[in-house]
C-alpha positions in Angstrom: 0.0 0.0 0.0 1.8 3.1 -1.2 0.7 6.7 -0.5 2.0 9.2 -3.1 1.8 12.9 -2.2 2.2 15.2 -5.1 3.8 18.6 -4.4 6.5 19.6 -2.0 5.0 22.7 -0.4 4.2 23.2 3.3 0.8 21.4 3.3 2.2 18.3 1.5 5.3 18.1 3.7 3.1 18.4 6.8 0.7 15.7 5.5 3.6 13.4 4.7 5.0 13.7 8.2 1.6 13.1 9.8 0.9 10.2 7.6 4.3 8.7 8.4 3.6 9.1 12.1 0.2 7.5 11.7 1.7 4.5 9.9 4.5 4.0 12.5 2.4 4.4 15.6 -1.3 3.6 14.9 -1.2 1.4 11.9 1.6 -0.7 13.3 -0.6 -1.3 16.4 -4.0 -1.7 14.8 -3.2 -3.2 11.4 0.2 -4.8 11.6 -0.3 -6.7 8.3 -0.9 -3.3 6.5 2.0 -1.6 8.3 4.5 -3.9 6.7 3.3 -3.1 3.3 2.9 0.7 3.7 5.1 3.3 2.0 4.9 7.1 1.8 6.4 9.0 -1.1 6.4 12.7 -1.8 7.0 13.9 -5.4 8.1 17.4 -6.2 8.8 18.9 -9.6 11.5 21.2 -8.3 14.9 20.5 -6.9 13.9 20.6 -3.2 10.9 20.4 -0.9 9.7 23.8 0.5 11.4 25.7 -2.4 10.2 29.1 -1.1 12.0 28.5 2.3 15.7 28.8 3.1 18.2 26.1 2.4 18.7 25.1 6.0 14.9 24.3 6.4 15.0 22.4 3.1 17.9 20.3 4.3 16.3 19.7 7.7 13.0 18.6 6.1 14.7 16.3 3.6 16.6 14.6 6.5 13.5 14.4 8.6 11.5 12.8 5.8 14.2 10.2 5.1 14.6 9.4 8.8 10.9 8.7 8.9 10.9 6.5 5.8 9.3 9.0 3.5 10.8 8.6 0.1 11.5 12.0 -1.4 11.4 12.2 -5.2 12.4 15.6 -6.7 12.7 16.9 -10.2 9.9 14.8 -11.4 6.5 16.0 -12.4 3.2 14.0 -12.2 1.2 14.1 -15.5 -1.3 11.4 -14.7 -2.5 9.2 -11.9 -3.9 5.8 -12.7 -5.4 3.2 -10.4 -3.2 0.3 -9.4 -0.1 1.8 -11.0 
């Protein structure tokens, strides 16, 4: 079960963090079989998440996302979303 968040702005970054926390804490406890299959990815067309913020915040957020098993994919745009792909 993979969650893909499109966009690397403040709302997307916050949502990715909250979703990751939910998976690690609540899903692991309530639905262990789903926990093992869960992934969170955030896709941003630019070079960094939070592109309107300073470099220090961008670096901090990237490290925080990776530490919490959120895959960060940059410099990739999303043109289409298809079910089961």
